[in-house]
C-alpha positions in Angstrom: 7.0 -35.3 9.0 10.5 -36.4 8.1 11.9 -37.5 4.8 14.7 -39.9 4.2 17.4 -38.7 1.8 16.9 -35.6 -0.4 13.2 -35.0 -1.0 12.0 -34.5 -4.5 9.0 -32.8 -6.0 7.3 -36.2 -6.3 7.8 -36.7 -2.5 6.1 -33.4 -1.9 3.2 -34.2 -4.2 2.6 -37.6 -2.5 2.8 -36.2 1.0 0.5 -33.3 0.2 -1.9 -35.5 -1.7 -1.8 -33.3 -4.8 -0.4 -33.7 -8.3 3.2 -32.8 -9.3 1.8 -30.1 -11.5 0.1 -28.5 -8.4 3.3 -28.5 -6.5 5.0 -26.9 -9.5 2.4 -24.2 -9.6 2.9 -23.4 -5.9 6.7 -23.2 -6.4 6.2 -20.9 -9.4 3.7 -18.7 -7.5 0.9 -19.4 -10.0 -2.4 -17.6 -9.2 -4.3 -20.6 -10.4 -4.6 -22.2 -7.0 -6.9 -21.9 -3.9 -5.3 -20.4 -0.9 -6.0 -23.6 1.1 -4.1 -25.7 -1.5 -1.2 -23.3 -1.6 -0.8 -23.2 2.2 -1.1 -27.0 2.3 1.7 -27.5 -0.2 3.9 -24.8 1.3 3.6 -26.5 4.7 4.6 -29.9 3.2 7.6 -28.3 1.4 8.7 -26.8 4.7 8.2 -30.0 6.6 10.1 -32.1 4.1 12.8 -29.5 3.7 12.4 -29.6 0.0 14.6 -27.2 -2.0 13.4 -26.6 -5.6 15.9 -27.0 -8.4 16.5 -23.5 -9.7 17.8 -24.7 -13.0 14.8 -26.9 -13.6 12.5 -24.1 -12.6 14.3 -21.6 -14.8 14.1 -24.1 -17.7 10.3 -24.6 -17.2 9.6 -20.9 -16.9 12.0 -20.0 -19.7 13.2 -17.3 -17.3 16.2 -16.9 -15.0 15.6 -15.9 -11.4 17.1 -12.5 -11.9 15.7 -9.0 -11.3 17.4 -6.7 -13.7 17.7 -3.0 -13.0 18.1 -1.1 -16.3 19.3 2.5 -16.0 21.0 5.5 -17.6 21.1 7.9 -14.7 24.0 10.2 -13.7 23.3 10.0 -10.0 25.5 7.3 -8.5 23.8 7.5 -5.1 20.4 6.8 -6.7 21.7 3.6 -8.2 23.2 2.5 -4.8 19.8 3.2 -3.1 17.9 1.3 -5.8 20.2 -1.7 -5.4 19.7 -1.7 -1.6 15.9 -1.6 -2.0 15.8 -4.4 -4.6 18.1 -6.6 -2.5 15.8 -6.0 0.5 12.8 -6.9 -1.6 14.2 -10.2 -2.8 15.9 -11.1 0.5 15.2 -14.7 1.6 14.1 -15.6 -1.9 15.8 -17.5 -4.8 16.1 -14.2 -6.8 19.3 -12.4 -7.6 20.1 -8.9 -8.9 21.6 -7.7 -12.1 22.4 -4.1 -13.0 22.4 -3.2 -16.7 23.5 0.3 -17.8 22.3 1.6 -21.2 22.8 4.8 -23.2 19.5 6.6 -23.5 20.9 8.8 -26.3 21.8 5.7 -28.5 19.7 5.2 -31.6 19.9 1.5 -30.9 18.7 1.6 -27.2 15.5 -0.3 -27.9 17.3 -3.0 -29.9 20.0 -3.2 -27.2 17.4 -3.8 -24.5 15.5 -6.3 -26.6 18.7 -8.3 -27.1 19.4 -8.1 -23.4 16.0 -9.5 -22.5 16.4 -12.3 -25.1 19.9 -13.2 -24.0 19.6 -12.9 -20.2 15.9 -13.8 -19.9 15.4 -12.1 -16.5 12.3 -12.9 -14.5 11.6 -9.1 -14.2 13.0 -5.7 -14.9 13.0 -2.4 -12.9 13.3 0.5 -15.3 14.8 3.7 -13.7 14.2 7.2 -14.8 14.6 8.7 -17.3 14.3 5.6 -19.5 11.3 4.4 -17.5 9.4 7.2 -19.2 9.6 5.5 -22.6 6.5 3.5 -23.3 8.2 1.6 -26.1 10.7 0.1 -23.6 7.9 -1.0 -21.4 6.2 -2.6 -24.4 9.4 -4.5 -25.1 9.1 -6.1 -21.7 5.5 -7.0 -22.4 6.4 -8.6 -25.7 9.1 -10.6 -24.0 6.8 -11.9 -21.3 9.0 -10.2 -18.7 7.5 -8.6 -15.7 8.5 -5.0 -15.2 8.0 -2.0 -13.0 8.7 1.6 -14.0 10.0 4.0 -11.4 9.4 7.7 -11.7 8.2 11.1 -10.4 4.8 10.7 -12.0 2.5 7.6 -12.6 3.9 6.1 -15.8 1.7 2.9 -16.1 -1.0 0.8 -14.5 -0.5 0.3 -10.8 1.1 -3.2 -11.2 3.8 -1.7 -13.4 4.7 1.5 -11.6 6.1 2.9 -8.4 5.9 6.7 -8.0 7.0 9.5 -5.8 5.2 12.9 -5.3 8.1 15.2 -6.3 5.9 18.2 -7.2 4.1 18.2 -3.9 7.2 17.6 -1.9 9.1 20.5 -3.5 6.1 22.8 -3.1 6.2 22.0 0.7 9.9 22.6 0.9 9.8 26.0 -0.9 6.7 27.0 1.2 8.8 26.2 4.2 11.4 28.7 3.0 8.8 31.3 2.3 7.2 30.8 5.8 10.7 31.4 7.2 10.6 34.8 5.5 12.5 34.2 2.3 11.2 35.7 -0.9 14.3 36.0 -3.1 14.7 32.2 -3.6 16.9 30.7 -6.3 16.4 27.4 -8.1 19.1 25.0 -9.3 17.4 22.7 -11.9 18.2 19.2 -12.9 19.2 18.0 -16.4 16.8 18.3 -19.4 15.1 15.1 -20.5 14.1 14.0 -17.0 10.6 14.2 -15.6 11.9 14.8 -12.1 13.3 18.2 -12.9 10.1 19.3 -14.5 8.0 18.1 -11.6 10.4 19.7 -9.1 10.4 23.0 -11.0 6.6 22.7 -11.1 6.5 22.4 -7.3 8.8 25.4 -7.0 6.7 27.6 -9.2 3.5 26.5 -7.5 4.8 27.5 -4.0 6.0 30.8 -5.3 2.7 31.5 -7.0 0.7 30.6 -4.0 2.7 33.1 -2.0 2.3 35.8 -4.6 6.0 35.8 -5.4 7.1 36.1 -9.0 9.8 33.7 -10.2 12.9 35.7 -11.1 14.5 34.0 -14.2 17.9 35.3 -13.2 17.7 33.2 -10.1 17.0 30.0 -12.0 20.2 28.2 -12.9 20.7 24.9 -14.9 22.2 21.9 -13.3 22.9 18.2 -14.2 22.4 16.5 -10.8 26.1 16.6 -10.2 28.2 18.2 -7.5 30.2 20.2 -10.0 27.0 21.7 -11.6 25.9 22.8 -8.1 29.2 24.5 -7.5 29.0 26.3 -10.8 25.4 27.4 -10.3 26.1 28.4 -6.7 29.0 30.6 -7.8 26.8 32.5 -10.2 24.1 33.0 -7.6 26.2 34.2 -4.7 28.2 36.6 -6.9 25.1 38.4 -8.1 24.8 42.1 -7.1 21.7 41.1 -5.2 22.1 37.4 -4.4 19.3 35.2 -3.2 18.7 34.7 0.5 17.8 31.0 -0.1 18.5 28.3 -2.7 16.5 25.3 -3.5 18.5 22.7 -5.5 16.8 19.8 -7.2 19.1 17.2 -5.6 21.5 17.0 -2.6 24.7 16.8 -4.7 23.9 20.2 -6.3 22.8 21.6 -2.9 26.1 20.6 -1.3 27.9 22.1 -4.3 26.1 25.4 -3.7 27.1 25.3 -0.1 30.8 25.0 -1.1 30.4 27.9 -3.5 28.8 30.0 -0.8 31.7 29.3 1.6 34.3 30.1 -1.1 32.8 33.5 -1.4 32.8 34.2 2.3 29.1 33.5 3.1 28.0 31.7 6.2 25.3 29.0 6.0 22.6 29.5 7.1 23.2 33.0 8.5 23.9 34.6 5.1 22.1 32.1 2.8 19.8 29.2 3.4 20.0 26.0 1.2 17.6 23.1 0.7 18.2 19.9 -1.3 16.3 16.9 -2.5 17.0 13.2 -2.0 18.2 12.9 1.7 21.4 11.2 0.7 23.7 10.0 3.6 26.0 13.0 2.9 23.2 15.5 3.6 23.3 14.6 7.3 27.1 14.5 7.3 27.9 18.0 6.0 27.8 21.0 8.4 25.4 22.4 8.9 23.3 19.3 8.2 21.3 19.9 5.0 17.6 20.6 5.1 16.3 18.3 2.3 13.4 16.4 1.0 13.6 12.7 1.8 13.0 10.8 -1.5 11.9 7.2 -0.5 14.0 5.7 -3.3 15.0 2.6 -1.2 11.3 2.0 -0.4 10.3 2.5 -4.0 12.9 0.0 -5.2 11.8 -2.5 -2.5 8.2 -2.1 -3.6 9.1 -2.6 -7.2 11.0 -5.8 -6.5 8.1 -7.2 -4.5 5.6 -6.4 -7.3 7.8 -8.3 -9.7 8.3 -11.5 -7.6 4.9 -11.6 -6.0 1.6 -12.9 -7.5 0.4 -10.6 -10.3 -3.0 -10.0 -8.6 -1.2 -8.6 -5.6 1.0 -6.3 -7.7 -2.1 -4.6 -9.1 -3.4 -3.8 -5.7 -0.1 -3.0 -4.0 0.8 0.6 -3.1 2.2 2.5 -6.1 2.6 6.1 -4.6 5.3 6.5 -1.9 5.3 10.1 -0.6 8.4 12.2 0.0 8.8 14.2 3.2 10.7 17.3 4.3 13.7 16.8 6.6 14.2 20.0 8.6 17.8 20.4 9.6 20.4 23.2 10.1 20.8 24.8 6.7 17.7 27.1 6.9 17.0 30.1 9.1 15.1 33.3 8.5 16.9 35.8 6.2 18.8 38.6 7.8 16.8 41.7 8.7 17.5 44.6 6.3 
């Protein structure tokens, strides 16, 4: 079937034998259609080469075709990975990506996000941790009629509104791996307070130690902020102890690599003198030497899944996968401790 000139929505309706309203519902992915009708109209659209008018659609829906990522997170690599995942999720669609930073410590954060939603009218929002943990911000999206997905280390909402990783279980596996290698004096470099992910990752650390019958030594637990510098500082304190640990688990790769630098500055070999494990599986983790043993956090997959939940039919979002498991990547930064 060929059309002369630029086809319109009326041409599609006539060719498909349906109403203009039905064509509009197909274009706007309304669930109020039979699968037979949807496929019939989609085929006609493809045959005619009809391209919907985005401005008209946006006006009808009172929404722009934008997926907004709202965040306040100190980890730059996380944001890069999220953008990659969302862009993959909306590839070959009419949707675009917007990144909106906010200040989670601001007393006006809720009002700021409300104003953003009213001004930009995004089709959907991806909320990143830690602000994704705030129920009031999710409620703002509901009130605005804006689709949303909350990303985190625990299930934060109903399946259609959440994508979650299994940080606690993944860290438990990683620390058990160290214990199975023969390590018992294992240090922990934590993440920043106010995040669920550090709590979940510390929980996995403690569970692995408890299962092995090893008491957690508070002197071996150091604070961190998910930054390279905090990893260096924590690593310096640990390796300069009278009795340093034989292994370090850091709650993200940046801190783990910082700890590697600290160990080398103090004349230690990795992994011969001290083993180190991170979390995230950032590109840098496989570029340092030795390659960093780490937990692969499927953040790109999580962001892709979040975007697909937002742009797809609501009934599919409710049944789509919401838990994406992390996996241990065994590399060169772990060996058994030196024999005493």
